[in-house]
Residue frames relative to the residue before (quaternion, step in Angstrom):
aa qw qx qy qz dx dy dz
M 1.0000 0.0000 0.0000 0.0000 0.00 0.00 0.00
T 0.4423 0.6968 -0.4693 0.3141 3.60 1.20 0.11
D 0.6718 0.4661 -0.3095 0.4855 3.58 1.21 -0.28
I 0.5670 0.5747 -0.3893 0.4435 3.60 1.28 0.21
P 0.3795 -0.7218 0.5275 0.2382 3.60 -0.69 1.03
I 0.2496 -0.7079 0.6350 0.1826 3.53 -1.26 0.52
V 0.1064 -0.8007 0.5894 0.0159 3.55 -0.79 1.08
V 0.1625 -0.7650 0.6191 0.0714 3.56 -0.83 1.07
M 0.0283 -0.8132 0.5786 -0.0561 3.54 -0.64 1.23
G 0.3054 0.7255 -0.5882 0.1856 3.54 -1.30 0.35
L 0.6536 -0.5093 0.3803 0.4108 3.52 -1.29 0.23
M 0.6861 -0.4477 0.3659 0.4415 3.56 -1.31 0.24
G 0.7919 0.2984 -0.2336 0.4788 3.55 -0.98 0.88
A 0.5043 0.6815 -0.4138 0.3317 3.61 1.24 -0.07
G 0.5226 -0.6471 0.4134 0.3705 3.59 1.18 -0.43
K 0.2112 0.8247 -0.4992 0.1612 3.56 1.21 0.52
S 0.6908 0.4874 -0.2914 0.4476 3.59 0.79 -0.99
T 0.6521 0.5176 -0.3187 0.4530 3.59 0.96 -0.82
V 0.6834 0.4678 -0.2858 0.4821 3.59 0.85 -0.95
A 0.6425 0.5231 -0.3268 0.4547 3.59 0.94 -0.84
R 0.6419 0.5171 -0.3266 0.4625 3.61 0.96 -0.80
L 0.6462 0.5140 -0.3183 0.4658 3.60 0.94 -0.84
L 0.6688 0.4911 -0.2987 0.4715 3.59 0.94 -0.86
A 0.6516 0.5153 -0.3184 0.4567 3.58 0.91 -0.89
D 0.6585 0.5013 -0.3105 0.4676 3.58 0.94 -0.84
A 0.6765 0.5044 -0.2966 0.4473 3.59 0.89 -0.93
L 0.7519 0.3768 -0.1985 0.5032 3.58 1.05 -0.77
D 0.3546 -0.7484 0.4760 0.2959 3.57 1.34 -0.08
R 0.4177 0.6757 -0.4773 0.3758 3.53 0.88 1.09
P 0.5436 -0.5678 0.4764 0.3938 3.56 -1.21 0.29
M 0.2638 -0.7424 0.5919 0.1704 3.53 -1.24 0.51
R 0.1216 -0.7507 0.6453 0.0718 3.51 -1.13 0.81
D 0.1118 -0.7846 0.6081 0.0458 3.56 -1.03 0.79
S 0.5281 -0.6673 0.4303 0.3011 3.55 -0.74 1.07
D 0.6639 0.5124 -0.3176 0.4426 3.59 0.87 -0.92
A 0.6830 0.4718 -0.2851 0.4792 3.59 0.88 -0.94
D 0.6426 0.5270 -0.3253 0.4512 3.59 1.00 -0.81
L 0.6367 0.5234 -0.3258 0.4631 3.58 0.98 -0.83
E 0.6867 0.4884 -0.2881 0.4549 3.55 0.83 -1.00
A 0.6533 0.5111 -0.3153 0.4612 3.60 0.99 -0.81
R 0.7148 0.4597 -0.2583 0.4593 3.59 0.92 -0.88
Y 0.8268 0.2581 -0.0936 0.4909 3.57 0.86 -0.96
G 0.4482 -0.7323 0.4289 0.2810 3.59 1.24 -0.08
A 0.7131 0.3571 -0.2515 0.5484 3.58 1.19 0.51
T 0.5209 -0.6147 0.4862 0.3383 3.54 -1.22 0.50
A 0.6627 -0.4745 0.3880 0.4303 3.55 -1.31 0.24
A 0.6392 0.5291 -0.3320 0.4486 3.59 0.95 -0.82
A 0.6682 0.4948 -0.3059 0.4638 3.58 0.92 -0.87
M 0.6512 0.5064 -0.3177 0.4675 3.59 0.98 -0.81
A 0.6310 0.5247 -0.3380 0.4608 3.58 0.97 -0.80
G 0.6807 0.5005 -0.2858 0.4523 3.56 0.96 -0.87
S 0.7705 0.3735 -0.2065 0.4735 3.58 0.90 -0.85
L 0.7959 0.3067 -0.1441 0.5017 3.60 1.03 -0.74
G 0.5078 -0.6443 0.4191 0.3890 3.56 1.23 -0.44
A 0.6681 -0.5413 0.3553 0.3666 3.51 -1.28 0.53
D 0.6412 0.5437 -0.3495 0.4136 3.62 0.90 -0.81
E 0.6798 0.4682 -0.2962 0.4804 3.61 0.90 -0.87
L 0.6091 0.5362 -0.3526 0.4660 3.59 1.00 -0.76
H 0.6937 0.4812 -0.2893 0.4512 3.58 0.80 -0.97
A 0.6159 0.5267 -0.3469 0.4722 3.61 1.04 -0.66
R 0.6628 0.4917 -0.3011 0.4778 3.58 0.98 -0.82
E 0.6303 0.5272 -0.3372 0.4595 3.59 1.01 -0.75
A 0.6446 0.5087 -0.3169 0.4746 3.59 0.99 -0.81
E 0.6449 0.5308 -0.3164 0.4498 3.58 0.98 -0.84
V 0.6944 0.4568 -0.3007 0.4677 3.62 0.82 -0.86
L 0.6151 0.5238 -0.3603 0.4664 3.62 1.09 -0.54
R 0.6607 0.4945 -0.3210 0.4647 3.60 0.85 -0.89
D 0.6307 0.5163 -0.3368 0.4714 3.61 1.02 -0.70
A 0.6645 0.5038 -0.3046 0.4602 3.60 0.93 -0.87
L 0.6173 0.5577 -0.3455 0.4342 3.61 1.03 -0.70
A 0.6844 0.4888 -0.2773 0.4645 3.58 1.14 -0.61
D 0.4796 0.6868 -0.4331 0.3329 3.62 1.23 -0.24
R 0.0309 -0.7485 0.6610 0.0435 3.51 -1.27 0.58
P 0.4242 -0.2100 -0.8717 0.1265 1.51 -1.73 1.73
A 0.6423 -0.5569 0.3689 0.3758 3.54 -1.20 0.65
P 0.2917 -0.7890 0.5187 0.1528 3.57 -0.73 1.04
V 0.3905 -0.5753 0.6219 0.3602 3.46 -1.45 -0.19
I 0.1384 -0.8307 0.5393 0.0046 3.56 -0.70 1.14
A 0.2106 -0.7106 0.6568 0.1389 3.55 -0.99 0.92
A 0.0946 -0.8558 0.5084 -0.0143 3.56 -0.21 1.35
A 0.5400 -0.6074 0.4816 0.3280 3.54 -1.13 0.72
A 0.5715 -0.6360 0.4088 0.3191 3.57 -0.99 0.89
S 0.6188 0.5874 -0.3502 0.3865 3.59 1.00 -0.77
T 0.5603 0.6459 -0.3854 0.3470 3.59 1.12 -0.59
V 0.6124 0.5750 -0.3506 0.4139 3.58 1.12 -0.59
E 0.5803 0.5934 -0.3733 0.4145 3.61 1.21 -0.32
D 0.6579 0.5315 -0.2985 0.4422 3.59 1.15 -0.59
P 0.4362 -0.7271 0.4586 0.2660 3.64 -0.56 1.11
G 0.6447 0.5236 -0.3252 0.4521 3.60 1.00 -0.76
T 0.6502 0.4973 -0.3116 0.4825 3.56 1.04 -0.74
R 0.6234 0.5233 -0.3506 0.4633 3.60 0.98 -0.74
R 0.6350 0.5076 -0.3336 0.4773 3.61 1.00 -0.75
A 0.6496 0.5175 -0.3178 0.4574 3.59 0.97 -0.83
L 0.6342 0.5433 -0.3282 0.4414 3.59 1.11 -0.62
D 0.4668 0.6707 -0.4472 0.3638 3.61 1.24 -0.17
S 0.7104 0.4452 -0.2520 0.4834 3.58 1.12 -0.64
A 0.6577 0.4875 -0.2987 0.4904 3.60 1.28 0.16
F 0.4007 -0.6251 0.5971 0.3036 3.52 -1.40 0.17
V 0.1223 -0.8522 0.5087 0.0036 3.57 -0.37 1.27
V 0.1611 -0.7568 0.6313 0.0519 3.52 -0.99 1.02
F 0.1242 -0.7840 0.6061 0.0513 3.57 -0.82 1.03
L 0.1858 -0.7628 0.6142 0.0799 3.55 -0.68 1.18
D 0.0330 -0.8361 0.5442 -0.0617 3.56 -0.28 1.33
G 0.0731 0.8185 -0.5608 0.1006 3.56 0.02 1.30
P 0.6185 -0.5442 0.4075 0.3940 3.58 -1.21 0.41
P 0.5657 -0.6302 0.4106 0.3381 3.61 -0.90 0.87
E 0.6139 0.5587 -0.3578 0.4278 3.62 1.03 -0.69
V 0.6682 0.4860 -0.2899 0.4829 3.58 1.00 -0.85
L 0.6709 0.5012 -0.2991 0.4573 3.57 0.92 -0.92
A 0.6245 0.5400 -0.3395 0.4506 3.59 1.01 -0.76
E 0.6352 0.5217 -0.3271 0.4662 3.57 0.98 -0.80
R 0.6595 0.5033 -0.3017 0.4698 3.60 0.98 -0.82
M 0.6578 0.5426 -0.3063 0.4231 3.59 1.04 -0.78
K 0.5372 0.6612 -0.4046 0.3323 3.59 1.10 -0.53
S 0.7178 0.4172 -0.2525 0.4970 3.58 1.11 -0.56
S 0.6460 0.5264 -0.3073 0.4595 3.60 1.27 0.07
S 0.1255 -0.8210 0.5544 0.0527 3.56 -0.53 1.15
H 0.5942 0.6049 -0.3708 0.3788 3.62 1.20 -0.24
R 0.6800 0.4271 -0.2899 0.5207 3.61 1.25 -0.22
P 0.5111 -0.6781 0.4329 0.3027 3.58 -0.99 0.77
H 0.2275 -0.7108 0.6490 0.1476 3.50 -1.16 0.76
F 0.2142 -0.8358 0.4950 0.1031 3.56 0.00 1.32
K 0.7731 0.1527 -0.0940 0.6084 3.57 1.25 -0.40
P 0.5798 -0.6010 0.4120 0.3645 3.60 -1.07 0.60
D 0.6974 0.3998 -0.2507 0.5394 3.59 1.09 -0.71
L 0.2773 -0.8144 0.4906 0.1388 3.57 -0.08 1.34
V 0.6189 0.5372 -0.3553 0.4495 3.60 1.00 -0.72
R 0.6644 0.4903 -0.3047 0.4748 3.57 0.90 -0.90
M 0.6362 0.5324 -0.3276 0.4522 3.60 0.92 -0.88
L 0.7084 0.4551 -0.2669 0.4689 3.59 0.81 -1.00
T 0.6103 0.5400 -0.3504 0.4617 3.60 1.06 -0.67
E 0.6641 0.4932 -0.2999 0.4752 3.58 0.94 -0.89
Q 0.6517 0.5053 -0.3196 0.4666 3.60 0.96 -0.84
R 0.6525 0.5088 -0.3187 0.4623 3.57 0.95 -0.88
D 0.6501 0.5239 -0.3229 0.4456 3.60 0.87 -0.92
L 0.6697 0.5004 -0.2909 0.4653 3.58 0.95 -0.88
R 0.7992 0.3773 -0.1585 0.4403 3.58 0.75 -1.09
L 0.4822 0.7204 -0.4234 0.2630 3.59 1.15 -0.49
P 0.6615 0.4910 -0.3510 0.4450 3.68 0.78 -0.76
W 0.6705 0.4893 -0.3026 0.4685 3.60 1.00 -0.75
F 0.6092 0.5334 -0.3556 0.4668 3.59 1.01 -0.75
R 0.6789 0.4877 -0.2954 0.4626 3.58 0.88 -0.94
E 0.6109 0.5690 -0.3397 0.4332 3.57 1.08 -0.74
V 0.7806 0.3644 -0.1866 0.4722 3.60 0.83 -0.94
A 0.5950 0.6386 -0.3541 0.3358 3.61 1.14 -0.53
D 0.2645 -0.7169 0.6260 0.1557 3.51 -1.18 0.81
V 0.7655 0.1052 -0.0424 0.6334 3.56 1.23 -0.61
I 0.0910 -0.7602 0.6409 0.0557 3.57 -1.08 0.83
A 0.0296 0.7971 -0.6003 0.0589 3.58 -0.85 1.01
D 0.3491 -0.7223 0.5642 0.1952 3.54 -1.17 0.70
P 0.2918 -0.8002 0.4977 0.1639 3.61 -0.35 1.20
S 0.6008 0.5325 -0.3828 0.4572 3.60 1.22 -0.08
A 0.7102 0.4316 -0.2468 0.4985 3.58 1.23 -0.42
H 0.7809 0.2105 -0.0953 0.5803 3.58 1.22 -0.49
G 0.4623 -0.6803 0.4971 0.2762 3.56 -1.01 0.79
P 0.6893 -0.5013 0.3241 0.4104 3.56 -1.22 0.39
E 0.6423 0.5254 -0.3328 0.4480 3.61 0.99 -0.77
E 0.6542 0.5018 -0.3076 0.4750 3.58 0.99 -0.84
I 0.6387 0.5112 -0.3254 0.4742 3.59 0.97 -0.82
A 0.6552 0.5096 -0.3200 0.4567 3.59 0.87 -0.91
A 0.6475 0.5141 -0.3251 0.4590 3.62 0.93 -0.83
T 0.6430 0.5116 -0.3167 0.4738 3.60 0.99 -0.82
V 0.6568 0.5073 -0.3082 0.4651 3.57 0.91 -0.93
L 0.6528 0.5162 -0.3214 0.4518 3.60 0.89 -0.87
A 0.6499 0.5094 -0.3157 0.4673 3.59 0.98 -0.81
R 0.6771 0.4813 -0.2908 0.4747 3.58 0.93 -0.89
F 0.6186 0.5320 -0.3367 0.4701 3.58 1.09 -0.71
E 0.6386 0.5110 -0.3180 0.4795 3.60 0.99 -0.82
D 0.6381 0.5217 -0.3204 0.4668 3.60 0.97 -0.86
A 0.6537 0.5170 -0.3100 0.4574 3.58 0.97 -0.85
K 0.6277 0.5458 -0.3337 0.4435 3.59 1.09 -0.72
T 0.7416 0.4231 -0.2305 0.4668 3.57 1.00 -0.77
S 0.6789 0.4829 -0.3150 0.4546 3.60 1.19 -0.16
C-alpha cells in the first residue's frame, strides 16, 4: 500500500493540512497541499483566483492539481480542496487512494476560518456558506471516504493515529 496516495478532505477550516502533515511525517511520505500547489502553479492564492476568475475556474484548477498529485510517486499524502469532491472524474480518481474525510460542524470551521485569508469567503456569513457547502458535498464525501473523523471532537494527533491504524488494517485485508 506504499504506492497508494492518502487524501485528506474536508471543508475549509477542518484541519486538512495539519492532519496530512502528521500522516506524511509518520509514513515518511511527501506531502502535497492543494493551496500550496495552486499558488505554485498559478501564482495566486485560492481566494485571489476566486475573486478574479470565479468559483468555477478555481474549482476546476483545484481538481486538476489533485489529480496531478494522485499520480505522483512515491505516493504522497495530499491535503485536498473540498470542492474537488464535486467533480465526477476526480471522485473516480480517488478510487485508487485512501481517503480521509474531516467532517466538522460548520460553526466550528467558520470560527477557524476567520484567521485564514488564503481561502475564499464566498459569502459574508461563513456558517451559512459552510453549511451549504457541507449539505451539497456530504454524499460525495461519504462515497469516497475510507475514514471519517470529526476535528471538533478529536485533535489532529488522535485523528492521525486513527487514520494510520485504519490504513494498516486496509493493507492487511
